[in-house]
N, C-alpha and C positions, 0 to 999 in steps of 0.2 A: 902521247899519241900512240895508237895501236900500230903494231908492226905490219898488220895486214887488215884489210876490210873483208868481211864476209858478206857475199852477195848470193842471190838466187838468180841464175841465168837459165831461162827456158826450163824451169822446174828443177834444175840441178844446183847444188851448192858449189860455190866457186870463191876463190880468194884473189884479191888484187891489192896492189900497193896503195896506201893513202895518197890522196892528191890526184888519183887517176880520173880522167874524163871518160865519158861514154866512148868517144872516138878512140882513146887509148885501149880500152877494153876490146872494142870491136877489132882493132888492128892486131892485138895480142891473140885474138881468136882466129887470125888468119883471114879475116874478111876485109873488104874494102868499105870504109864508112860511106862512100858515095853510092853503094849498092845495097844498103840495108834499110829496113824500117825498124824502129825501136820503140817499144812501150816501156816507160820508166815509171815505176810505182803507179801503174794504172792509167798513165797519160801518155799519149803519143809525143815523142820528142822530135821536134822538127829537125830534119837532117842538117840544116844550116847551124844548129846550136850544139851538135854532138861534141865538138871540141871544147865548148864552153861549160858544159854541165858536169860538175864534179860529182863523183860517186860518194855515197855515204854508207856506213856500216848498216847492213840489213836491207839495202835497196833490193828491189825485185825488178828484173828486166826480162822482157821477151824480145828476142832478136830474130827477124826474118830476113833472109838474104835472097836476092834475085839470081836466078840461074837462067842463062840463055840456052837456046838449043832449038832443034827443029825436029 
């Protein structure tokens, strides 16, 4: 098993540990998984499944987070 997975997140290369879920990645980015929308390999990942979806080497993600304000 590889020491790290190579991903593309919002167009930028990134590495993460094998066995990481989308929720793990989002948390490591300093974001709240309850306040993001994630596209995983071209498909929207339902927020309720982010902790269940394991990342794989070469995955491509687009993550959008919501910001409140007035």
